[in-house]
C-alpha positions in Angstrom: -16.0 19.7 -8.6 -18.7 20.4 -9.6 -20.8 17.2 -10.1 -22.0 15.8 -13.5 -25.7 16.2 -11.9 -25.6 19.6 -12.6 -25.0 19.9 -16.2 -28.0 17.6 -16.8 -30.0 19.1 -19.2 -33.9 19.4 -18.4 -36.1 16.7 -19.4 -37.7 17.6 -22.9 -35.5 19.6 -24.1 -33.0 19.1 -27.2 -28.9 20.0 -27.6 -30.3 23.0 -30.6 -33.5 24.0 -28.3 -32.0 24.2 -25.1 -28.2 24.4 -25.1 -26.7 27.4 -27.4 -23.5 27.0 -29.0 -21.6 28.7 -26.6 -23.2 26.5 -23.6 -22.2 23.7 -25.0 -18.5 25.1 -25.5 -18.8 26.0 -21.4 -20.3 22.4 -20.8 -17.5 21.1 -22.2 -14.9 23.2 -21.0 -16.0 22.7 -17.5 -16.6 19.0 -17.9 -12.9 19.0 -19.0 -11.5 20.2 -16.1 -13.2 18.3 -13.7 -11.6 15.2 -15.2 -8.1 17.1 -15.1 -9.2 18.1 -11.4 -9.5 14.6 -10.7 -6.4 12.7 -13.1 -4.5 15.2 -11.2 -4.8 13.5 -7.6 -1.9 11.8 -6.4 -2.1 8.4 -7.1 -2.4 6.2 -4.0 -3.4 8.6 -1.7 -6.0 7.8 -0.5 -5.8 4.2 -2.2 -6.8 3.0 1.1 -8.4 4.4 4.9 -5.6 4.9 7.2 -6.4 2.1 10.2 -4.6 4.1 12.9 -7.9 6.2 13.2 -10.2 5.3 16.3 -12.1 2.4 15.4 -10.2 1.8 12.5 -10.3 -1.9 11.3 -6.4 -3.4 11.0 -4.9 -5.8 8.7 -4.4 -8.0 12.0 -5.5 -7.5 15.2 -1.5 -6.7 16.4 0.6 -4.8 14.4 4.4 -5.8 14.0 5.6 -2.0 14.5 9.3 -1.8 13.6 11.5 0.7 16.7 13.6 3.0 14.0 13.3 0.5 11.5 15.2 -3.3 12.0 17.7 -1.3 14.3 18.9 -4.6 16.3 20.3 -5.6 12.3 20.6 -1.8 10.7 21.4 1.9 11.8 18.5 2.9 13.2 16.6 5.9 11.4 18.2 5.5 7.9 16.6 4.0 5.3 18.0 0.7 5.2 16.6 0.0 9.0 13.0 1.2 7.0 14.2 -1.5 4.2 15.1 -4.3 6.9 11.7 -4.0 8.4 9.8 -4.3 5.1 11.5 -7.4 3.9 11.1 -8.7 7.9 7.2 -8.4 7.0 6.9 -5.3 10.1 3.7 -3.7 9.2 5.4 0.0 9.9 8.3 1.4 11.0 8.6 4.0 13.9 10.5 6.8 13.4 11.7 9.8 15.4 11.6 13.0 13.5 13.5 16.6 14.5 13.8 19.6 12.6 17.1 21.5 11.5 18.2 25.0 10.9 17.1 25.4 7.8 13.4 24.1 8.9 13.6 20.6 7.4 12.7 17.4 9.5 15.1 14.5 9.6 14.8 11.2 11.1 17.2 11.5 14.3 16.2 10.0 17.8 18.5 12.3 19.7 19.2 16.2 20.0 22.5 15.5 19.4 24.4 14.0 16.4 27.7 12.4 18.2 26.2 8.9 19.6 25.3 8.2 16.1 27.1 9.8 13.6 30.5 11.4 12.9 29.6 14.5 13.1 32.9 14.8 15.6 35.1 14.2 12.6 33.3 16.7 10.0 32.6 19.5 12.0 34.9 19.6 14.6 34.6 23.3 16.0 30.9 23.1 16.2 29.9 21.0 19.9 27.6 20.3 21.4 26.6 19.3 17.2 22.9 19.8 17.6 20.6 18.7 15.4 18.9 21.8 15.3 22.3 24.1 15.0 22.6 22.1 11.0 21.4 22.4 8.0 19.6 19.3 5.9 22.8 19.8 3.1 25.2 19.6 6.3 23.7 16.8 7.5 24.0 14.9 4.8 27.5 15.3 4.6 27.6 12.4 8.0 28.4 8.8 7.9 25.1 7.3 10.0 26.4 4.2 9.1 29.7 3.5 10.9 29.2 3.6 14.4 26.4 0.8 14.2 29.4 -2.0 12.6 31.8 -0.1 14.9 29.4 -0.4 18.6 27.2 -3.8 17.6 24.4 -2.0 20.1 22.3 -5.2 19.9 25.2 -7.5 19.4 23.9 -9.0 16.5 26.9 -8.3 14.3 28.3 -10.8 16.9 26.0 -13.4 16.6 26.8 -13.7 13.2 23.1 -12.3 12.2 24.1 -9.1 9.7 26.0 -9.8 7.0 29.3 -9.2 5.8 28.0 -7.3 2.5 25.5 -6.0 5.1 28.0 -4.1 6.7 30.4 -3.0 4.3 26.9 -1.5 2.5 26.2 0.6 6.2 29.4 2.9 6.3 28.6 6.0 4.4 24.5 5.5 5.0 23.2 8.8 5.2 20.2 10.3 7.5 17.5 9.9 5.7 15.0 12.9 5.7 11.4 12.9 6.5 10.5 13.9 3.0 12.4 10.6 1.8 11.1 7.9 4.6 7.5 9.2 3.7 8.4 8.8 0.2 9.6 5.3 0.6 6.3 4.1 2.7 4.2 5.7 -0.2 6.6 3.7 -2.9 6.1 0.3 -1.1 2.5 0.8 0.2 3.7 0.7 3.4 2.5 2.2 6.7 4.8 4.8 9.2 4.5 6.2 12.7 6.3 9.7 12.7 7.0 10.3 16.7 7.9 14.1 16.2 10.8 15.4 18.5 9.8 19.1 19.8 12.2 21.6 20.6 11.9 25.3 22.3 12.8 27.3 19.9 10.1 26.5 17.5 6.4 26.2 18.8 4.1 23.5 17.9 1.7 25.6 15.9 4.7 26.0 13.8 6.2 22.3 14.0 2.3 21.1 13.3 1.6 23.4 10.1 5.0 21.8 8.3 4.6 18.7 9.4 1.4 18.5 8.0 1.9 20.2 5.0 4.7 17.9 4.3 2.2 15.3 5.1 -0.2 15.7 2.5 2.2 17.1 -0.2 4.0 13.5 -0.7 0.3 12.3 -0.3 0.7 10.1 2.6 -2.2 10.4 5.0 -3.5 7.5 4.3 -0.3 5.4 5.5 1.3 7.9 8.4 0.6 7.8 12.3 2.2 11.1 14.2 3.1 10.8 17.4 4.6 12.1 20.4 4.9 13.3 24.4 3.6 16.6 23.8 -0.2 16.0 23.3 -0.4 20.3 22.7 1.4 19.6 19.5 -1.1 16.6 18.7 -3.9 18.7 19.5 -2.4 21.3 16.6 -2.5 18.4 14.2 -5.8 17.4 14.7 -7.0 21.1 14.7 -5.0 21.9 11.3 -6.4 18.1 9.9 -8.7 15.8 12.1 -8.1 13.1 10.0 -4.3 12.2 10.5 -4.5 10.3 13.4 -2.1 10.6 16.1 -0.4 8.7 18.9 -0.5 10.1 23.1 3.2 9.0 24.2 3.7 8.4 28.0 4.9 7.6 30.6 2.6 6.6 33.1 -0.9 7.0 32.5 -3.5 9.9 32.8 -5.6 10.5 35.7 -8.6 9.3 33.7 -7.2 7.7 30.5 -10.5 7.5 28.5 -11.6 11.3 29.5 -8.3 12.8 28.2 -7.6 10.5 25.2 -11.3 11.8 24.0 -10.5 15.4 25.1 -7.2 15.7 23.2 -8.3 13.5 21.0 -6.1 10.8 20.0 -6.3 7.8 18.4 -3.5 5.4 19.5 -2.2 5.1 23.2 1.3 4.3 23.8 2.3 3.6 27.6 5.6 2.8 28.7 6.0 -0.5 31.1 4.6 1.8 33.6 1.8 3.5 31.9 -0.5 0.4 31.2 -2.5 -1.8 33.2 -4.2 -5.1 31.5 -7.3 -3.6 32.8 -7.3 -0.5 31.2 -5.3 -2.0 27.8 -8.9 -3.6 27.7 -11.2 -1.0 28.0 -8.8 1.0 25.5 -9.6 -1.7 22.4 -12.9 -1.8 23.2 -13.9 1.4 23.3 -11.6 1.7 19.7 -8.4 3.3 20.7 -5.5 1.9 19.5 -2.7 0.6 22.3 0.6 0.9 21.1 3.1 -1.1 23.5 7.0 -0.3 23.5 9.3 -1.2 23.7 10.2 -4.7 24.0 12.8 -6.8 22.2 12.5 -10.1 24.8 11.1 -13.0 22.4 8.9 -14.4 25.8 7.7 -10.6 26.6 6.7 -10.4 23.0 4.7 -13.7 23.2 2.8 -12.5 26.3 1.5 -8.6 25.4 0.9 -10.1 21.9 -2.0 -12.2 23.4 -3.1 -9.4 25.6 -6.7 -8.0 25.2 -6.8 -4.9 23.4 -3.4 -5.0 22.6 -3.5 -3.3 18.9 1.1 -2.8 18.1 4.5 -3.5 19.8 7.0 -1.2 19.4 10.6 -3.7 18.6 13.6 -3.2 17.8 13.5 -6.8 17.2 10.7 -7.1 13.9 12.3 -10.5 13.0 11.6 -11.9 16.7 7.7 -10.6 16.7 7.1 -11.5 13.0 7.0 -15.0 14.1 4.8 -14.9 16.5 2.6 -12.8 15.5 1.7 -15.2 12.4 1.5 -18.1 14.9 -1.4 -16.4 17.7 -3.2 -15.2 14.5 -4.4 -16.5 10.8 -3.9 -14.8 7.5 -6.9 -12.2 8.3 -5.7 -10.8 11.5 -8.1 -13.1 14.2 
């Protein structure tokens, strides 16, 4: 958009002397187009900085990251699990995203659908029920909630921590698209960590292009963190848009973690329980990297790691356990 300064009249020039009627018309037209362009920008698209970028200030020292949503209280990777996590006070939810047969992203952890949906009943002849062998419209036919009621994966139903009303509502819960999840965080002024699950059939370049396009189209660039074990994918995302933060998921630490993260480049280090030491975490934190640990549910572990210098986020299936711990450790300003 041209700056308004480019349309100023020369000093001492009157309107009648310095600008003809066609000139004035062009000025008005260009000014109006500029105003329209500004007003057209999606509301909230850049309403706040992205807290996951390296060196960015965060709302509190340690973030409560709801792993696949509040997955101890609701079926994982569903909108209702996200809603539960938001109500609890989690700072963001971490979701798993996979490509479908027709090139859309849906939320699903496993490569196959049989564990967390009724796909065997709906499509009995299509074993092994790989996500990438179904279209989005086919996946929308599946029940992604009843398995949680039947299996009680975290024993929270048996302990009475999930209401009967919630249990009833989970039956028939649909698989959300990533677009729906991004719209949810935008509408609720929230944040999301998208763990991208790659496939051998689609290149990192194509996956990155699709993901970056979706993030930009939904106006959620300031709300997202992209994580993956596929670090080439993360590098491609950074090449396409350096303002989208990425998190390197690792099982074991690289030989030289700092150089590795800088060369990628990554904004966040996300190690398994065997991928970090207290000294490494403190060093990375001092250099401005985020450090997100996964996945802890035990209260004692949550209390311990929340107090470790340099830790900036913890993934948990029990955000309802982590939230009071963080409230007790840090003041309302996150210090």
